[in-house]
DONU-675655 format. One record per atom (N, C-alpha, C, O): residue in one letter; chain; atom name; y, z negated, x negated. Coordinates in steps of 0.1 Angstrom, whole numbers. Example, Ala and Ser with C-alpha at 12.3 -4.5 7.8 and 13.67 -1.06 7.14 Angstrom:
% residues 2
<rec 'A'; 'A'; 'N'; <-57; -78; -132>>
<rec 'A'; 'A'; 'CA'; <-45; -78; -123>>
<rec 'A'; 'A'; 'C'; <-33; -78; -132>>
<rec 'A'; 'A'; 'O'; <-33; -85; -142>>
<rec 'S'; 'A'; 'N'; <-22; -71; -128>>
<rec 'S'; 'A'; 'CA'; <-11; -71; -137>>
<rec 'S'; 'A'; 'C'; <0; -79; -129>>
<rec 'S'; 'A'; 'O'; <11; -80; -134>>
***
This chain:
% residues 68
<rec 'M'; 'A'; 'N'; <917; 120; -475>>
<rec 'M'; 'A'; 'CA'; <903; 118; -471>>
<rec 'M'; 'A'; 'C'; <893; 121; -482>>
<rec 'M'; 'A'; 'O'; <895; 131; -489>>
<rec 'D'; 'A'; 'N'; <883; 113; -484>>
<rec 'D'; 'A'; 'CA'; <873; 116; -494>>
<rec 'D'; 'A'; 'C'; <866; 129; -491>>
<rec 'D'; 'A'; 'O'; <863; 132; -479>>
<rec 'K'; 'A'; 'N'; <863; 137; -501>>
<rec 'K'; 'A'; 'CA'; <857; 150; -499>>
<rec 'K'; 'A'; 'C'; <843; 149; -493>>
<rec 'K'; 'A'; 'O'; <839; 158; -486>>
<rec 'T'; 'A'; 'N'; <836; 138; -494>>
<rec 'T'; 'A'; 'CA'; <823; 136; -489>>
<rec 'T'; 'A'; 'C'; <823; 127; -476>>
<rec 'T'; 'A'; 'O'; <812; 124; -471>>
<rec 'A'; 'A'; 'N'; <835; 124; -471>>
<rec 'A'; 'A'; 'CA'; <835; 116; -458>>
<rec 'A'; 'A'; 'C'; <828; 124; -447>>
<rec 'A'; 'A'; 'O'; <831; 136; -445>>
<rec 'G'; 'A'; 'N'; <819; 118; -440>>
<rec 'G'; 'A'; 'CA'; <811; 124; -429>>
<rec 'G'; 'A'; 'C'; <799; 132; -434>>
<rec 'G'; 'A'; 'O'; <792; 138; -426>>
<rec 'I'; 'A'; 'N'; <796; 131; -447>>
<rec 'I'; 'A'; 'CA'; <784; 137; -452>>
<rec 'I'; 'A'; 'C'; <776; 127; -460>>
<rec 'I'; 'A'; 'O'; <782; 120; -469>>
<rec 'K'; 'A'; 'N'; <764; 126; -457>>
<rec 'K'; 'A'; 'CA'; <755; 116; -463>>
<rec 'K'; 'A'; 'C'; <742; 122; -468>>
<rec 'K'; 'A'; 'O'; <736; 130; -460>>
<rec 'C'; 'A'; 'N'; <739; 120; -481>>
<rec 'C'; 'A'; 'CA'; <726; 126; -486>>
<rec 'C'; 'A'; 'C'; <717; 114; -489>>
<rec 'C'; 'A'; 'O'; <721; 104; -495>>
<rec 'T'; 'A'; 'N'; <705; 115; -484>>
<rec 'T'; 'A'; 'CA'; <695; 105; -486>>
<rec 'T'; 'A'; 'C'; <684; 110; -495>>
<rec 'T'; 'A'; 'O'; <679; 121; -494>>
<rec 'K'; 'A'; 'N'; <679; 101; -504>>
<rec 'K'; 'A'; 'CA'; <669; 105; -514>>
<rec 'K'; 'A'; 'C'; <656; 98; -510>>
<rec 'K'; 'A'; 'O'; <655; 88; -504>>
<rec 'N'; 'A'; 'N'; <645; 105; -514>>
<rec 'N'; 'A'; 'CA'; <632; 99; -512>>
<rec 'N'; 'A'; 'C'; <628; 89; -523>>
<rec 'N'; 'A'; 'O'; <637; 86; -532>>
<rec 'A'; 'A'; 'N'; <616; 83; -523>>
<rec 'A'; 'A'; 'CA'; <612; 73; -532>>
<rec 'A'; 'A'; 'C'; <613; 78; -547>>
<rec 'A'; 'A'; 'O'; <614; 70; -556>>
<rec 'S'; 'A'; 'N'; <611; 91; -549>>
<rec 'S'; 'A'; 'CA'; <611; 97; -562>>
<rec 'S'; 'A'; 'C'; <626; 100; -567>>
<rec 'S'; 'A'; 'O'; <628; 104; -578>>
<rec 'G'; 'A'; 'N'; <635; 97; -558>>
<rec 'G'; 'A'; 'CA'; <649; 100; -562>>
<rec 'G'; 'A'; 'C'; <654; 114; -559>>
<rec 'G'; 'A'; 'O'; <665; 118; -563>>
<rec 'N'; 'A'; 'N'; <646; 122; -553>>
<rec 'N'; 'A'; 'CA'; <649; 136; -550>>
<rec 'N'; 'A'; 'C'; <657; 136; -537>>
<rec 'N'; 'A'; 'O'; <654; 129; -527>>
<rec 'K'; 'A'; 'N'; <667; 145; -536>>
<rec 'K'; 'A'; 'CA'; <675; 146; -523>>
<rec 'K'; 'A'; 'C'; <665; 151; -513>>
<rec 'K'; 'A'; 'O'; <658; 160; -515>>
<rec 'R'; 'A'; 'N'; <666; 144; -501>>
<rec 'R'; 'A'; 'CA'; <656; 147; -491>>
<rec 'R'; 'A'; 'C'; <663; 151; -477>>
<rec 'R'; 'A'; 'O'; <659; 160; -471>>
<rec 'Y'; 'A'; 'N'; <673; 144; -473>>
<rec 'Y'; 'A'; 'CA'; <679; 146; -461>>
<rec 'Y'; 'A'; 'C'; <695; 147; -462>>
<rec 'Y'; 'A'; 'O'; <701; 140; -471>>
<rec 'L'; 'A'; 'N'; <700; 155; -454>>
<rec 'L'; 'A'; 'CA'; <715; 157; -454>>
<rec 'L'; 'A'; 'C'; <720; 154; -440>>
<rec 'L'; 'A'; 'O'; <715; 161; -430>>
<rec 'C'; 'A'; 'N'; <729; 145; -438>>
<rec 'C'; 'A'; 'CA'; <734; 141; -425>>
<rec 'C'; 'A'; 'C'; <749; 145; -425>>
<rec 'C'; 'A'; 'O'; <757; 140; -434>>
<rec 'I'; 'A'; 'N'; <753; 154; -416>>
<rec 'I'; 'A'; 'CA'; <766; 159; -415>>
<rec 'I'; 'A'; 'C'; <772; 155; -402>>
<rec 'I'; 'A'; 'O'; <767; 157; -391>>
<rec 'D'; 'A'; 'N'; <784; 149; -402>>
<rec 'D'; 'A'; 'CA'; <791; 145; -390>>
<rec 'D'; 'A'; 'C'; <797; 158; -384>>
<rec 'D'; 'A'; 'O'; <807; 163; -389>>
<rec 'L'; 'A'; 'N'; <791; 162; -373>>
<rec 'L'; 'A'; 'CA'; <796; 175; -367>>
<rec 'L'; 'A'; 'C'; <809; 173; -360>>
<rec 'L'; 'A'; 'O'; <816; 183; -358>>
<rec 'D'; 'A'; 'N'; <813; 161; -357>>
<rec 'D'; 'A'; 'CA'; <827; 159; -352>>
<rec 'D'; 'A'; 'C'; <837; 162; -362>>
<rec 'D'; 'A'; 'O'; <848; 167; -359>>
<rec 'M'; 'A'; 'N'; <834; 160; -375>>
<rec 'M'; 'A'; 'CA'; <843; 162; -386>>
<rec 'M'; 'A'; 'C'; <842; 177; -391>>
<rec 'M'; 'A'; 'O'; <852; 183; -395>>
<rec 'Y'; 'A'; 'N'; <830; 182; -391>>
<rec 'Y'; 'A'; 'CA'; <827; 195; -398>>
<rec 'Y'; 'A'; 'C'; <822; 206; -388>>
<rec 'Y'; 'A'; 'O'; <819; 217; -393>>
<rec 'G'; 'A'; 'N'; <821; 203; -376>>
<rec 'G'; 'A'; 'CA'; <815; 213; -366>>
<rec 'G'; 'A'; 'C'; <823; 226; -365>>
<rec 'G'; 'A'; 'O'; <817; 236; -360>>
<rec 'E'; 'A'; 'N'; <836; 226; -368>>
<rec 'E'; 'A'; 'CA'; <844; 238; -367>>
<rec 'E'; 'A'; 'C'; <843; 246; -380>>
<rec 'E'; 'A'; 'O'; <849; 257; -381>>
<rec 'N'; 'A'; 'N'; <835; 242; -390>>
<rec 'N'; 'A'; 'CA'; <833; 249; -403>>
<rec 'N'; 'A'; 'C'; <823; 260; -400>>
<rec 'N'; 'A'; 'O'; <812; 257; -395>>
<rec 'Q'; 'A'; 'N'; <826; 273; -404>>
<rec 'Q'; 'A'; 'CA'; <817; 284; -401>>
<rec 'Q'; 'A'; 'C'; <804; 283; -408>>
<rec 'Q'; 'A'; 'O'; <794; 286; -402>>
<rec 'L'; 'A'; 'N'; <804; 278; -420>>
<rec 'L'; 'A'; 'CA'; <791; 276; -427>>
<rec 'L'; 'A'; 'C'; <782; 265; -420>>
<rec 'L'; 'A'; 'O'; <770; 267; -418>>
<rec 'I'; 'A'; 'N'; <788; 255; -415>>
<rec 'I'; 'A'; 'CA'; <780; 244; -408>>
<rec 'I'; 'A'; 'C'; <775; 250; -394>>
<rec 'I'; 'A'; 'O'; <764; 248; -390>>
<rec 'E'; 'A'; 'N'; <784; 258; -387>>
<rec 'E'; 'A'; 'CA'; <780; 264; -375>>
<rec 'E'; 'A'; 'C'; <768; 273; -377>>
<rec 'E'; 'A'; 'O'; <759; 273; -369>>
<rec 'D'; 'A'; 'N'; <769; 281; -388>>
<rec 'D'; 'A'; 'CA'; <757; 290; -391>>
<rec 'D'; 'A'; 'C'; <745; 283; -394>>
<rec 'D'; 'A'; 'O'; <734; 287; -389>>
<rec 'L'; 'A'; 'N'; <746; 272; -401>>
<rec 'L'; 'A'; 'CA'; <734; 263; -404>>
<rec 'L'; 'A'; 'C'; <728; 257; -392>>
<rec 'L'; 'A'; 'O'; <716; 257; -390>>
<rec 'V'; 'A'; 'N'; <737; 252; -383>>
<rec 'V'; 'A'; 'CA'; <732; 247; -370>>
<rec 'V'; 'A'; 'C'; <725; 258; -362>>
<rec 'V'; 'A'; 'O'; <714; 255; -356>>
<rec 'D'; 'A'; 'N'; <731; 270; -361>>
<rec 'D'; 'A'; 'CA'; <725; 281; -354>>
<rec 'D'; 'A'; 'C'; <711; 284; -360>>
<rec 'D'; 'A'; 'O'; <701; 286; -353>>
<rec 'L'; 'A'; 'N'; <710; 284; -373>>
<rec 'L'; 'A'; 'CA'; <697; 287; -380>>
<rec 'L'; 'A'; 'C'; <687; 277; -377>>
<rec 'L'; 'A'; 'O'; <675; 280; -374>>
<rec 'L'; 'A'; 'N'; <691; 264; -377>>
<rec 'L'; 'A'; 'CA'; <682; 253; -373>>
<rec 'L'; 'A'; 'C'; <677; 254; -359>>
<rec 'L'; 'A'; 'O'; <666; 252; -356>>
<rec 'D'; 'A'; 'N'; <687; 257; -350>>
<rec 'D'; 'A'; 'CA'; <683; 259; -335>>
<rec 'D'; 'A'; 'C'; <673; 270; -334>>
<rec 'D'; 'A'; 'O'; <663; 269; -326>>
<rec 'T'; 'A'; 'N'; <675; 281; -341>>
<rec 'T'; 'A'; 'CA'; <666; 293; -340>>
<rec 'T'; 'A'; 'C'; <652; 289; -345>>
<rec 'T'; 'A'; 'O'; <642; 292; -339>>
<rec 'E'; 'A'; 'N'; <652; 282; -357>>
<rec 'E'; 'A'; 'CA'; <639; 278; -363>>
<rec 'E'; 'A'; 'C'; <632; 268; -354>>
<rec 'E'; 'A'; 'O'; <620; 269; -352>>
<rec 'L'; 'A'; 'N'; <639; 259; -347>>
<rec 'L'; 'A'; 'CA'; <633; 249; -339>>
<rec 'L'; 'A'; 'C'; <627; 255; -326>>
<rec 'L'; 'A'; 'O'; <618; 249; -320>>
<rec 'S'; 'A'; 'N'; <633; 266; -322>>
<rec 'S'; 'A'; 'CA'; <628; 272; -309>>
<rec 'S'; 'A'; 'C'; <617; 282; -311>>
<rec 'S'; 'A'; 'O'; <611; 287; -301>>
<rec 'K'; 'A'; 'N'; <612; 284; -324>>
<rec 'K'; 'A'; 'CA'; <601; 293; -326>>
<rec 'K'; 'A'; 'C'; <589; 287; -319>>
<rec 'K'; 'A'; 'O'; <586; 275; -319>>
<rec 'G'; 'A'; 'N'; <581; 296; -312>>
<rec 'G'; 'A'; 'CA'; <570; 292; -305>>
<rec 'G'; 'A'; 'C'; <572; 288; -291>>
<rec 'G'; 'A'; 'O'; <563; 286; -283>>
<rec 'D'; 'A'; 'N'; <585; 286; -287>>
<rec 'D'; 'A'; 'CA'; <588; 283; -273>>
<rec 'D'; 'A'; 'C'; <584; 294; -264>>
<rec 'D'; 'A'; 'O'; <584; 306; -268>>
<rec 'E'; 'A'; 'N'; <582; 291; -252>>
<rec 'E'; 'A'; 'CA'; <579; 301; -241>>
<rec 'E'; 'A'; 'C'; <591; 311; -240>>
<rec 'E'; 'A'; 'O'; <602; 306; -239>>
<rec 'T'; 'A'; 'N'; <588; 323; -239>>
<rec 'T'; 'A'; 'CA'; <599; 333; -237>>
<rec 'T'; 'A'; 'C'; <596; 341; -224>>
<rec 'T'; 'A'; 'O'; <585; 342; -219>>
<rec 'I'; 'A'; 'N'; <606; 348; -219>>
<rec 'I'; 'A'; 'CA'; <605; 357; -208>>
<rec 'I'; 'A'; 'C'; <612; 370; -212>>
<rec 'I'; 'A'; 'O'; <621; 370; -220>>
<rec 'S'; 'A'; 'N'; <608; 381; -205>>
<rec 'S'; 'A'; 'CA'; <615; 394; -208>>
<rec 'S'; 'A'; 'C'; <628; 394; -202>>
<rec 'S'; 'A'; 'O'; <631; 386; -193>>
<rec 'L'; 'A'; 'N'; <637; 404; -206>>
<rec 'L'; 'A'; 'CA'; <650; 405; -200>>
<rec 'L'; 'A'; 'C'; <648; 409; -185>>
<rec 'L'; 'A'; 'O'; <656; 404; -177>>
<rec 'E'; 'A'; 'N'; <638; 417; -182>>
<rec 'E'; 'A'; 'CA'; <636; 421; -168>>
<rec 'E'; 'A'; 'C'; <633; 409; -159>>
<rec 'E'; 'A'; 'O'; <638; 407; -148>>
<rec 'E'; 'A'; 'N'; <624; 400; -164>>
<rec 'E'; 'A'; 'CA'; <621; 387; -157>>
<rec 'E'; 'A'; 'C'; <633; 379; -155>>
<rec 'E'; 'A'; 'O'; <636; 373; -144>>
<rec 'F'; 'A'; 'N'; <641; 378; -165>>
<rec 'F'; 'A'; 'CA'; <654; 370; -165>>
<rec 'F'; 'A'; 'C'; <663; 375; -154>>
<rec 'F'; 'A'; 'O'; <669; 368; -146>>
<rec 'N'; 'A'; 'N'; <665; 389; -155>>
<rec 'N'; 'A'; 'CA'; <674; 395; -145>>
<rec 'N'; 'A'; 'C'; <669; 393; -131>>
<rec 'N'; 'A'; 'O'; <677; 390; -122>>
<rec 'R'; 'A'; 'N'; <656; 394; -128>>
<rec 'R'; 'A'; 'CA'; <650; 391; -115>>
<rec 'R'; 'A'; 'C'; <653; 377; -111>>
<rec 'R'; 'A'; 'O'; <657; 374; -99>>
<rec 'Y'; 'A'; 'N'; <652; 368; -120>>
<rec 'Y'; 'A'; 'CA'; <654; 353; -117>>
<rec 'Y'; 'A'; 'C'; <669; 351; -113>>
<rec 'Y'; 'A'; 'O'; <672; 344; -104>>
<rec 'I'; 'A'; 'N'; <678; 357; -121>>
<rec 'I'; 'A'; 'CA'; <692; 356; -118>>
<rec 'I'; 'A'; 'C'; <695; 362; -105>>
<rec 'I'; 'A'; 'O'; <703; 356; -97>>
<rec 'D'; 'A'; 'N'; <690; 374; -102>>
<rec 'D'; 'A'; 'CA'; <693; 381; -90>>
<rec 'D'; 'A'; 'C'; <688; 372; -78>>
<rec 'D'; 'A'; 'O'; <695; 371; -68>>
<rec 'K'; 'A'; 'N'; <677; 366; -79>>
<rec 'K'; 'A'; 'CA'; <672; 357; -68>>
<rec 'K'; 'A'; 'C'; <681; 345; -67>>
<rec 'K'; 'A'; 'O'; <684; 341; -55>>
<rec 'R'; 'A'; 'N'; <685; 339; -78>>
<rec 'R'; 'A'; 'CA'; <694; 327; -77>>
<rec 'R'; 'A'; 'C'; <707; 331; -70>>
<rec 'R'; 'A'; 'O'; <712; 324; -62>>
<rec 'I'; 'A'; 'N'; <713; 342; -74>>
<rec 'I'; 'A'; 'CA'; <726; 347; -68>>
<rec 'I'; 'A'; 'C'; <724; 350; -54>>
<rec 'I'; 'A'; 'O'; <732; 346; -45>>
<rec 'A'; 'A'; 'N'; <713; 357; -50>>
<rec 'A'; 'A'; 'CA'; <711; 361; -36>>
<rec 'A'; 'A'; 'C'; <709; 348; -27>>
<rec 'A'; 'A'; 'O'; <713; 348; -16>>
<rec 'G'; 'A'; 'N'; <703; 338; -33>>
<rec 'G'; 'A'; 'CA'; <700; 325; -26>>
<rec 'G'; 'A'; 'C'; <713; 317; -24>>
<rec 'G'; 'A'; 'O'; <714; 309; -15>>
<rec 'N'; 'A'; 'N'; <723; 320; -32>>
<rec 'N'; 'A'; 'CA'; <736; 312; -31>>
<rec 'N'; 'A'; 'C'; <747; 319; -25>>
<rec 'N'; 'A'; 'O'; <758; 315; -23>>
<rec 'V'; 'A'; 'N'; <744; 331; -20>>
<rec 'V'; 'A'; 'CA'; <754; 339; -13>>
<rec 'V'; 'A'; 'C'; <755; 336; 1>>
<rec 'V'; 'A'; 'O'; <763; 342; 9>>
***
């Protein structure tokens, strides 16, 4: 298999590397790729609405009590 199979780098009009496309079906089990995806997920969730642990626990308790 080609070392770069499943990885594509796209350049901008100036010829500088701009985008990296990685086939996660091929490389998703790679620890470095998993860490990169986790980092991106974390970065993308910045600014999202959050709740406290206490609020979350109350929500879960209500859900469980309602399904018992």
